[in-house]
C-alpha positions as CSV (number, residue, x, y, z in Angstrom):
1,M,25.9,-55.9,-69.7
2,D,23.1,-53.3,-72.2
3,K,20.0,-54.4,-73.7
4,I,17.9,-54.1,-76.6
5,I,14.1,-55.8,-76.7
6,I,11.9,-56.4,-79.9
7,Q,9.1,-57.5,-78.1
8,G,6.4,-59.6,-79.7
9,L,7.3,-60.1,-84.2
10,K,4.6,-61.3,-86.1
11,T,4.9,-63.2,-88.9
12,K,3.4,-66.3,-90.2
13,C,5.6,-69.3,-91.3
14,I,5.2,-73.0,-92.0
15,I,6.2,-74.9,-88.3
16,G,5.4,-77.7,-87.1
17,D,5.5,-81.7,-86.9
18,Y,1.8,-82.6,-87.4
19,E,0.6,-83.1,-91.3
20,W,-2.1,-80.3,-91.2
21,E,0.8,-77.9,-89.9
22,R,3.3,-78.9,-93.0
23,K,0.0,-77.2,-95.3
24,R,-0.4,-73.1,-94.3
25,P,1.7,-70.4,-92.7
26,Q,0.6,-70.1,-88.6
27,V,1.2,-67.5,-87.1
28,L,4.1,-66.6,-84.4
29,L,5.8,-64.2,-81.7
30,I,8.8,-63.6,-81.4
31,D,11.1,-61.3,-78.8
32,L,14.1,-60.8,-78.8
33,E,16.5,-59.5,-75.9
34,M,19.9,-58.7,-77.4
35,E,23.3,-58.2,-74.7
36,A,25.7,-55.9,-76.1
37,D,28.3,-52.7,-74.8
38,L,25.8,-49.5,-75.7
39,E,28.0,-47.5,-74.3
40,E,29.3,-45.6,-76.4
41,A,26.0,-45.2,-78.3
42,C,24.5,-42.9,-75.3
43,E,27.8,-40.7,-75.4
44,N,27.8,-40.1,-78.9
45,D,23.3,-40.3,-79.5
46,A,24.3,-41.8,-83.0
47,L,23.0,-44.5,-84.7
48,D,26.2,-45.3,-86.3
49,S,28.5,-45.4,-83.0
50,G,28.3,-48.6,-81.5
51,T,24.7,-49.3,-81.1
52,L,22.8,-52.3,-82.8
53,D,20.3,-50.9,-85.7
54,Y,16.6,-52.8,-84.5
55,N,14.9,-52.1,-87.6
56,M,16.9,-53.5,-89.5
57,I,17.5,-57.0,-86.7
58,A,13.7,-57.1,-86.9
59,K,13.4,-56.8,-90.7
60,D,16.2,-59.9,-91.3
61,V,14.2,-61.8,-88.3
62,L,11.3,-61.4,-90.2
63,K,12.5,-62.1,-93.6
64,F,14.1,-65.0,-92.4
65,V,11.7,-66.6,-90.8
66,E,9.1,-66.4,-93.2
67,K,10.8,-68.4,-95.7
68,S,11.8,-70.7,-93.5
69,D,10.1,-74.3,-92.5
70,F,11.4,-75.6,-89.4
71,H,9.2,-79.0,-87.8
72,L,10.5,-77.0,-84.7
73,I,10.5,-73.8,-83.1
74,E,13.3,-74.9,-81.0
75,T,15.8,-75.4,-84.1
76,L,14.1,-71.8,-85.3
77,A,15.2,-70.5,-82.1
78,Q,18.6,-70.9,-82.8
79,A,18.9,-70.6,-86.3
80,I,17.0,-66.8,-85.6
81,A,19.9,-66.4,-82.5
82,N,22.8,-67.5,-85.0
83,L,21.5,-64.9,-87.6
84,C,21.9,-62.5,-85.2
85,L,24.9,-62.8,-84.0
86,K,26.4,-63.6,-86.9
87,K,25.4,-59.7,-88.3
88,S,25.3,-57.9,-85.6
89,P,28.2,-56.9,-82.8
90,I,25.8,-58.6,-79.5
91,E,27.2,-60.6,-76.5
92,S,24.6,-63.3,-76.3
93,I,20.8,-63.4,-77.1
94,T,17.5,-64.1,-76.3
95,V,15.4,-65.6,-78.2
96,R,12.0,-66.3,-77.0
97,I,8.7,-67.9,-79.8
98,T,5.4,-68.5,-78.8
99,K,2.9,-70.2,-81.2
100,P,-0.6,-69.5,-80.3
101,G,-3.5,-72.3,-80.1
102,S,-1.0,-74.9,-81.1
103,I,-2.4,-76.9,-77.6
104,K,-5.8,-76.7,-77.5
105,A,-5.9,-76.3,-73.5
106,A,-3.3,-73.1,-72.8
107,A,-2.9,-70.0,-75.1
108,A,0.6,-71.3,-76.9
109,A,3.7,-73.0,-76.2
110,I,6.0,-70.6,-75.8
111,V,10.5,-72.1,-76.8
112,E,13.2,-69.9,-75.2
113,I,16.9,-70.7,-75.6
114,V,19.9,-67.9,-74.8
115,R,22.9,-68.4,-76.8
116,S,26.4,-66.5,-76.8
117,R,29.9,-65.5,-78.8
């Protein structure tokens, strides 16, 4: 299966379970690894010939995340996967969310989920 990867989508949203986390948006970095059959697009060299419009996917994900206010990044990752599977002709998706500075002694907390049709 072919892959299209979007790496490091940077956004802010309300995320977290602690009271201080609910008071202001926090930075998140989102990676999407999408599997799809891209053979037709490779043969036709055209956006409308069976490839994924990764620019539109990125815009949809950013718009969704910025309006969200989940408590867990796990739940947010699941919601992003569902959105992408619903709106795009992909077979599976890996969603990785990095929450920088969420643990004092670590660079970040990261959640990664994989979902398929």
